[in-house]
TORFIPA-461617 format. One record per residue: residue number from 1; x, y, z of N, C-alpha, C, O, CB in turn; residue in three letters. Coordinates in steps of 0.1 Angstrom, whole numbers, plus 2048, in hexadecimal, padded with zeros to 3 digits. Each point is the difference from the previous one (the first is absolute). Glycine has a CB too. Layout:
<sites>
<NUM <X Y Z> <X Y Z> <X Y Z> <X Y Z> <X Y Z> "ALA">
...
</sites>
This chain:
<sites>
<1 <581 432 7EF> <7F9 806 7F5> <7FC 7F5 7F6> <809 7F8 7FD> <804 81E 806> "MET">
<2 <7E7 7EA 7F9> <7FB 7F7 7F6> <7FC 807 7F3> <7F5 805 7FF> <803 7EB 814> "ALA">
<3 <811 810 7E4> <7FD 807 7F3> <7F8 7F8 7F7> <802 7F4 7FE> <813 818 804> "LEU">
<4 <7E1 7FA 7F8> <7F7 7FA 7F6> <805 806 7F3> <7FE 80B 7FD> <7EE 7F2 813> "HIS">
<5 <81A 7FA 7E8> <805 804 7F2> <7F4 804 7F7> <7F6 7F8 7FF> <81E 7F8 804> "PHE">
<6 <7ED 81B 7F7> <7F6 805 7F6> <805 7FD 7F2> <7F9 7F8 7F9> <7FF 81A 817> "ILE">
<7 <813 7F4 7EC> <805 7FE 7F2> <80E 806 7FE> <804 809 807> <7E4 7F6 7F1> "ALA">
<8 <81F 7FC 7FE> <80C 807 7FB> <7FC 807 7F3> <7F6 7FD 7FA> <819 7F1 810> "LYS">
<9 <7FA 81B 7F2> <7FE 808 7F4> <7FE 7F6 7F5> <80A 7F8 7FD> <804 81C 80C> "ASP">
<10 <7E7 7EC 7F0> <7FE 7F6 7F5> <809 801 7F4> <801 7F7 7F8> <7E8 808 810> "PRO">
<11 <81D 80C 7F6> <808 803 7F4> <80F 7FD 802> <808 803 7F8> <7E8 80E 802> "ASN">
<12 <814 7E9 811> <80E 7FE 803> <804 7F1 801> <80C 7FD 804> <7F4 819 807> "THR">
<13 <7F7 7E1 7F2> <804 7F2 801> <801 7FB 80E> <805 7F4 802> <807 80F 7E9> "GLY">
<14 <7F0 804 81F> <800 7FB 80E> <80D 800 807> <801 7FA 80B> <7ED 7F9 7EE> "GLY">
<15 <81C 813 801> <80D 801 807> <804 80E 804> <800 809 7F8> <807 7E2 7FB> "GLU">
<16 <7FD 817 819> <806 80C 805> <7F7 80C 7FC> <805 80A 7FA> <812 7EC 805> "ASN">
<17 <7DC 809 803> <7F7 80B 7FB> <7F8 805 80B> <7FF 7FA 80B> <801 7FB 7DF> "CYS">
<18 <7F9 816 814> <7F7 806 809> <7F6 7F5 804> <7FA 7F8 7F8> <808 81F 7FF> "PRO">
<19 <7FB 7E8 816> <7F7 7F6 806> <7F8 807 80B> <804 809 806> <80C 7E4 7F5> "THR">
<20 <7E3 80E 806> <7F7 805 80A> <7FB 7F5 809> <7FC 7F5 7FC> <7FD 81D 7F4> "VAL">
<21 <807 7F1 81D> <7FB 7F6 80A> <7F6 808 809> <801 80D 801> <814 7E5 7FF> "TRP">
<22 <7E3 807 808> <7F8 806 80B> <803 7F9 80C> <801 7F4 801> <7EC 812 7F0> "VAL">
<23 <816 802 81A> <803 7FB 80D> <7F3 802 809> <7FE 80B 805> <81C 7F9 7F8> "ASP">
<24 <7DE 7F2 804> <7F3 801 807> <803 803 80F> <7F8 807 807> <7FD 7EA 7E8> "HIS">
<25 <815 808 817> <803 802 80E> <803 80E 804> <7FB 806 80A> <80D 7E3 7F7> "GLU">
<26 <801 81D 7F7> <804 80E 803> <7F8 80B 7F8> <803 80C 801> <814 7EA 804> "ARG">
<27 <7DF 805 7F3> <7F8 809 7F8> <808 809 7F8> <7FF 80D 801> <7F0 7F2 811> "GLU">
<28 <819 7FB 7E5> <808 808 7F7> <800 7FA 7F2> <7FF 7F3 7FE> <810 814 815> "ARG">
<29 <7F4 801 7E3> <803 7FB 7F2> <80F 802 7FF> <805 80A 803> <7E4 7FC 7F3> "ILE">
<30 <81D 7EF 806> <80F 800 7FE> <803 800 7F1> <7FB 7F8 7F9> <808 7FB 81E> "VAL">
<31 <806 816 7E5> <803 801 7F2> <810 7FF 7FE> <807 807 807> <7E4 808 7F5> "VAL">
<32 <819 7E9 7FB> <80E 7FF 7FC> <800 808 7F3> <7F8 7FC 7F7> <80D 7ED 815> "GLN">
<33 <803 821 7F2> <801 807 7F4> <80E 804 7FD> <809 7FD 807> <7E0 80B 7FD> "GLY">
<34 <818 7FF 7F1> <80D 805 7FC> <805 80C 808> <7F7 808 804> <804 7F0 7E5> "TRP">
<35 <811 809 81A> <805 80B 808> <7FE 80D 7F7> <802 7FF 7F4> <810 7F3 818> "ASN">
<36 <7EA 818 7FA> <7FE 80D 7F9> <80E 806 7FC> <809 7FE 807> <7E1 806 805> "SER">
<37 <816 803 7E9> <80C 807 7FC> <801 80D 808> <7F6 804 807> <809 7F2 7E2> "ASP">
<38 <80C 811 816> <803 80C 808> <7F6 80B 7FD> <7FC 807 809> <81C 7F3 7F7> "ALA">
<39 <7E4 807 7F3> <7F6 80B 7FD> <7F3 7FE 806> <7FA 809 806> <812 7FA 7E4> "GLU">
<40 <7EF 7F0 816> <7F3 7FD 806> <801 802 80F> <7F7 806 806> <804 7EA 7E8> "THR">
<41 <810 80B 818> <801 802 80F> <800 80F 804> <7FA 804 80A> <813 7E6 7F6> "LEU">
<42 <7FA 81E 7F8> <801 80E 802> <7F2 806 800> <7FC 809 808> <81B 7F9 7EE> "THR">
<43 <7E1 7FA 800> <7F2 805 7FF> <7F8 7FC 80C> <7F8 808 805> <809 7F8 7E2> "GLU">
<44 <800 7F4 81D> <7F9 7FB 80C> <804 807 80C> <7F7 804 808> <807 7E6 7EE> "CYS">
<45 <80F 819 80C> <804 808 80B> <7FB 80E 801> <800 806 80B> <814 7EC 7F5> "LEU">
<46 <7E8 813 7F4> <7FA 80E 800> <7F3 800 808> <7FC 80B 804> <80E 7F9 7E6> "ALA">
<47 <7EF 7F1 818> <7F4 800 808> <802 7FD 80F> <7F7 800 808> <7FD 7F9 7E3> "THR">
<48 <819 803 818> <803 7FD 80E> <80B 7F6 802> <804 7FA 7F6> <7E4 80B 80F> "GLY">
<49 <81D 7FA 807> <80B 7F7 804> <7FC 7F1 7FE> <7F4 7FD 803> <814 815 80D> "HIS">
<50 <801 7E6 7EC> <7FE 7F2 7FF> <809 7F9 80B> <80C 801 7FF> <7EE 800 7E8> "ILE">
<51 <800 7FA 823> <808 7FA 80B> <809 7F5 7FB> <7FD 7F9 7F6> <7F1 80D 81A> "PRO">
<52 <81D 7F7 7F8> <809 7F5 7FC> <7F9 7F3 800> <804 7F6 7FA> <80E 817 810> "ASP">
<53 <7E3 7F2 7FD> <7F8 7F3 801> <7F6 7FE 7F5> <7F9 7F6 7FF> <80A 80B 819> "THR">
<54 <7FD 809 7DE> <7F7 7FF 7F5> <808 801 7F3> <80B 805 7FF> <7E2 805 80F> "GLU">
<55 <80C 7F2 7E7> <806 800 7F3> <7F6 805 7F5> <7F4 7FF 803> <81C 7EF 803> "SER">
<56 <7F5 817 7EF> <7F8 803 7F5> <803 7F6 7F6> <80B 7FE 7FB> <7F4 81B 80A> "VAL">
<57 <7F6 7DF 7F7> <802 7F6 7F5> <7F6 803 7F5> <7F6 807 802> <812 7E8 80F> "VAL">
<58 <7FA 80C 7E4> <7F8 802 7F4> <7FA 7F3 7FB> <807 7F6 7FF> <807 81F 7FB> "GLU">
<59 <7E6 7EC 802> <7FA 7F4 7F9> <7F9 806 7F3> <7FB 80B 800> <801 7E8 816> "VAL">
<60 <804 805 7DF> <7FA 805 7F4> <7F1 801 800> <7F9 7F9 807> <81B 7FE 7ED> "PRO">
<61 <7E7 812 804> <7F1 801 7FE> <7F9 7F3 7FD> <7F5 7FE 804> <80F 819 7F4> "PHE">
<62 <803 7E0 801> <7FA 7F3 7FC> <7FC 7F8 80D> <7F9 7F6 7FE> <814 80B 7EC> "ARG">
<63 <7F8 803 822> <7FD 7F9 80C> <7F5 806 808> <7FD 7FC 80B> <81A 7FD 7F6> "MET">
<64 <7E2 811 7F9> <7F4 806 807> <7F6 7F5 803> <7FB 800 80C> <809 815 7E8> "VAL">
<65 <7F9 7E2 804> <7F6 7F5 803> <805 7F8 80B> <7F8 7FC 809> <801 803 7DF> "GLU">
<66 <814 7FE 819> <805 7F8 80B> <7FF 808 80D> <7FC 7FA 80B> <814 7FA 7E5> "VAL">
<67 <7F3 819 810> <7FF 808 80C> <7F2 801 804> <7FD 800 80C> <817 80D 7ED> "LEU">
<68 <7E3 7F4 7FE> <7F1 801 803> <7FC 7F3 807> <7F8 800 809> <804 80F 7E3> "ARG">
<69 <809 7E5 80F> <7FD 7F4 806> <805 7FF 80E> <7F9 7FB 809> <808 7FA 7E0> "GLU">
<70 <80B 810 819> <806 801 80E> <7F7 809 809> <7FE 7FC 80B> <819 7FF 7EC> "ALA">
<71 <7E5 810 804> <7F7 809 808> <7F3 7F9 803> <7FB 801 80B> <810 813 7EA> "CYS">
<72 <7EF 7E5 801> <7F4 7F9 803> <802 7F5 80A> <7F7 7FF 809> <801 806 7E0> "ASP">
<73 <813 7F4 817> <802 7F5 809> <802 806 80E> <7FB 7FB 80A> <810 7F7 7E5> "ALA">
<74 <7FC 819 812> <802 807 80D> <7F3 805 805> <7FD 7FF 80C> <81A 808 7ED> "ALA">
<75 <7E1 7FF 7FF> <7F3 805 804> <7F7 7F5 805> <7F9 801 80A> <809 812 7E6> "GLU">
<76 <7FD 7E2 809> <7F8 7F4 804> <805 7FC 80E> <7F7 7FD 809> <805 7FC 7DF> "ARG">
<77 <811 805 81A> <805 7FC 80D> <7FC 80A 80B> <7FD 7FC 80B> <816 7F8 7E9> "ALA">
<78 <7EE 819 809> <7FD 80A 80A> <7F1 7FF 804> <7FC 802 80B> <817 80D 7EB> "HIS">
<79 <7E5 7F0 7FF> <7F1 7FF 803> <7FD 7F4 808> <7F7 800 809> <805 80C 7E2> "LEU">
<80 <80A 7E8 812> <7FE 7F4 808> <804 802 80F> <7F9 7FC 809> <80B 7F6 7E2> "ARG">
<81 <807 815 817> <805 803 80D> <7F7 80A 808> <7FD 7FE 80C> <81A 7FE 7EC> "GLY">
<82 <7E3 80D 801> <7F7 80A 806> <7F3 7FA 803> <7F9 804 80A> <812 80E 7EA> "ALA">
<83 <7F1 7E4 804> <7F3 7FA 803> <801 7F5 80A> <7F6 7FC 807> <803 808 7E2> "ALA">
<84 <813 7F7 81A> <802 7F4 808> <801 803 80E> <801 7F7 808> <809 7FF 7E7> "GLY">
</sites>
């Protein structure tokens, strides 16, 4: 796996904070975020089961621009692959 670092949460000083990467090889966006609290997890479970191999993480709204950048990077890589 070759992760392409996008950014860390700009309001946390770069330590132990939500982070976003793009994995071009596996065509995925990778997000490090805060563990969800029990109430949030319960609400998420109301829409369906969460497998043991998956997690619910949270990132703040202030990271929307970072997530958009990751989505744009993923889309560019996908389009290059489709054209190639």
